[in-house]
N, C-alpha and C positions, 0 to 999 in steps of 0.2 A: 587779490591774494597778497597777504602781508609780505612774503618773501619777494614777490615781484616789485612791491613798493620799495623795499630795501634796495634791491638791485638798481632801480631807477634813481633812487636817492644817491647811491654810491657813484653811479655814472655821472650824475649832475655835479657832484662834489669832486669828481676826478680822484676818487679814492680807490686804489686797486682792490680787486676781489676775484675769487674763483668760486665756481660751483662744483659740488660733489667731489670734494678734495679728500683723498685718503689720509686720515689723520695719523696713520702709521708713519707717514713721512715727517710728522711734526712732534714726535715724542721719542725719547731715547729707548723705550721698550720695543719700538718698531711693531706695535700692535694697534689695531683699531680700524673700524670702518670709516665711511666718508662723512664729512660735515656737509650739511645742505649748502652752506655758504661760509666761506672763510674770507674775512676782510683784513687787508694789510695797510692800516693807516701809516702814513709816512712821518707823522709828528703828533705831538700831544693834542693839538687843535683838531686834527682829523679823528684821533682816537675818541675824543669827547663827543664829536658829532655822531660817530658810529654807535657808541655806547648809548647816547641819549635817544637816537632814532629807534634802535632795536628795543629798548625798554618801553618807549612810547607805544610801539606796535604790539607789545606783549609777547614777543617772540623769545624763546629760550636763548640765553646768551652765556657763553663761557669765554673767559679771558685766559690766554696761554702765552708763554714766552718760549723758552727752549724746550719745554715739555719733558723735563728731567724727573718729574715726580708725578707722572700721569699714567693712568691705566684707562684706555678708551674702549668702550663697548665694541664688540664685533659688528653690531648694527650701526655704529657710528653715532652721529649727533644730529638731530633733526632741525636744529636751529642755526644760530650764527656764532661762529668762532671769531673772536677779535684777537688777531695775532699781533702782540705788542712789541715785536722786535724792531719796529721802525723808530721807536723812541730811544734812540741810541746816542744821544749827545752827552759828552762829558766835559766838565770845566773845572779847573782848579780855582777856587774862590779866594783863597789866601794861603798862608804857609801851613795850614792844618786842616783845610776842608776841601772836599771834592763834591761837586754837584753832578748828578747823572740821571739820565732817563731810565725808566723802568725796563727798557729793552736792552740795556747794556749788559753784556755777559760778565759774570763774576770774574772770569779770567782776565778780561780787558781792564776791569776796575782795579784788580790787584796789581796788574802790570803798571798802570798809571800811578798807583800809590807807591810802588817800588821806584819808579822813575823820579818821583819827587821826595824820596826818602821818608815816606810816611808809613808808620806802623799801626797795626790794629786789625788788618784784614787778611793777614797771612793764612789764617785757618781756612779761609774761603777759597784759597787758590786750589783749583782742582775740583771744586764742586761744579758740576756741569749745568748750572742754571743761570737765570737772569736775575738782575737786581730786584725786579718786581716780584718774581717768584720767591726769592730769598726773604723779602720783607713779609710777603703773604704768610709764609710758614715759619718765620723766624729761624731760618736755616742756621745750622751750627755744625761744628766738628772740632775735635781735639781741644775741647774746653772753651772754645769761642762761640759766640752767637752774634747774629746781625744786630740785635738790639743793643749790644754793648758799645757799638760805635756809630749808631744812627742818631743824628742830631734832629732831623725833621723829615717829614714826608708830605708831599703835596698830592692830593687825589681829588677825584670828582665825586662829590657827595650826591648820590642819586635822589636823596630825599629833599634836599634844598635846591638841587639843580645848579650848584655853584662849586667852584674850586675851593678847597679847604686845605690848610696846612696845620699839622699838629706836630708837637715835639715827640721824641721817642717815648717818653714816659707816659704819654697819653694814648698810645697805640695798643694798649692791652696785651703787651708781649708776655708770653709764658713759653713753656717748652713746646716747640713746633706749633705755635699759635700766635695770632695777632688779631687785631680788630677786623682785618680784612677777611680772615677765615670765617667770620660771623656775618659780615655785611655784604661781601662781594663787590665792594666799591672799586672804582678804577684807579689804580696806582699810576701816577704819572711821573713823579720826580722825587729823588731822595738826596738829602745832603748828609754826608758822612763826616764826622769829626775824628781826626786821627792824631797821632803823635809823631814828632820827629824822632828819627833813630838813624843809626848807621846803615847806609844802603846795603853793604855787604852782609850785615847781620840779618836784615830783612830778607835778602835773597836766600841766605842759608836756611832760614826758617821755611820759606816757601818750598825750597828744594827738598827739605826734610819731609814736609807733609806730602809732597808729590811722590816721593819714594815710598812712604808708608802706604799710600793709596794703591800704588802700582803693585807693591809686594803683597798686600793683604786683601785687596778687593778684586772681583772678577771683571775687570774693565774690558776684557776681550769679548764679553758677551753683552748684548742689549739687556738693559734692566732699567728699573726706575729708582735705582739707588737702594738705600736701606728700606726694607719693606715695612718693618714694624717699629713703633715707638718704643723707647726704653721704658719698661715697666718700673714702678717704684720698687727699689730694693733689689733689682736684678738687671741683667742685660739680655735682650732678646736673642742675640746670636748664641750666647752661652746656654740659654734654656733650650733652644732648638737643637743644639748639638748634644746636650745632655739627654734629650729624648730620642737620640739616634735618628734624627730626621735629615741629616746631611745627605744630599744626593736624591732625596725623595722627589719623584717627578709625576706630573700629570700631563700627558701629551708632550708638547714641546717646552713646557715650563718645568723648571727644576730648582730645588733648594741648592744653591751653589756649594760645590765641594771646597771651594777656596774660602768663602765667608758665608756662613749659614744664615746671616741676617739679610742676605740678598737672594731674591728669587729672580732667576735669569731666563731669558728666551734663548734656548739652545738651537732654535731654528723652527719657524713655522708655528710657534706658540700662539694660541688664541687668548682672547680676554677670558673666555670660559675656562680654559686650562688654568690660567693664573688664579682666577677666583676660586676654583675648586681646590687648588693647591694651598691657597691662603686659608681656606676653611679647614682643610685637613690639619695644617700646622697648628692653627688656633685650637682646634678641638683636642689634639694629642698633647699639646703643651699644657692646656688646662687640666686635662685628665691626669697627667703624670706629675705636674708641679703645682697646680692650683693658681698659676699666673694666667691672667687674661691678656693676650697680646692684642693691642690695638693697631690697626693698619694705619701706616703713615702716608701711603700713596693716595693721591686724590683721584677719584673715579669720575669719568665723564661719559654721559650717555645712559641708555636704559640698562637695567640689570636683569 
């Protein structure tokens, strides 16, 4: 049995893992059935070993961090989840660059940048994700994007079986997309190039963005953040509100009354509830406005 071989391998390598773990614990939506196996590598070397072994066995594999942009199937995931939060080292390289592991939270990265009076990441303060996830989807907010300050990224190339480092301009960044959205390669380490600025000015920007998030976003409910990508020439939230869909609900899932770009878990929502709500919103917005809303949330497991 391939999963049994994976278990034995992880035990031999002393890599922590759990069986039949509810993935609702590992995503901000608080939705999802169990993963057959969840591996918790403690560093990049262990992460590469897990990634390589699982791929060699031909078992389904998903890489997750803080789970802030995920919708997990009610049936869970039948393969291996590689939980990358153990890749959490950070280091100041010089007076303008920070190197960090893929599992570092954006909040901690922003705090380190502030500590050293480095500007460029303020927009990311409050995004509840990890560095790896932010690079994977080119996370952005308030006019900023990860690609604007990323100097290089080191990852495991599954085709060559080697570590590879590419500059930001070679990572195929576009709106909510990167090379990794296409390849599924294992992001290990990122170097950010920032700019010196007044520490108080940086802190003021960070506090301003946090205030805006708290004021405008339904942070009191579990969600996966903004549900839909911004369509060309419009804004998803404005279109949804224009169509009178604020407050629309299916089961425990609801279009937020506070920010209609967010679908929230009001309590006990299932993946099926959310998917049905997404479909209703997409169909009604298309019918009334002609805009096709593309889902931004990454799905894991069977549909």
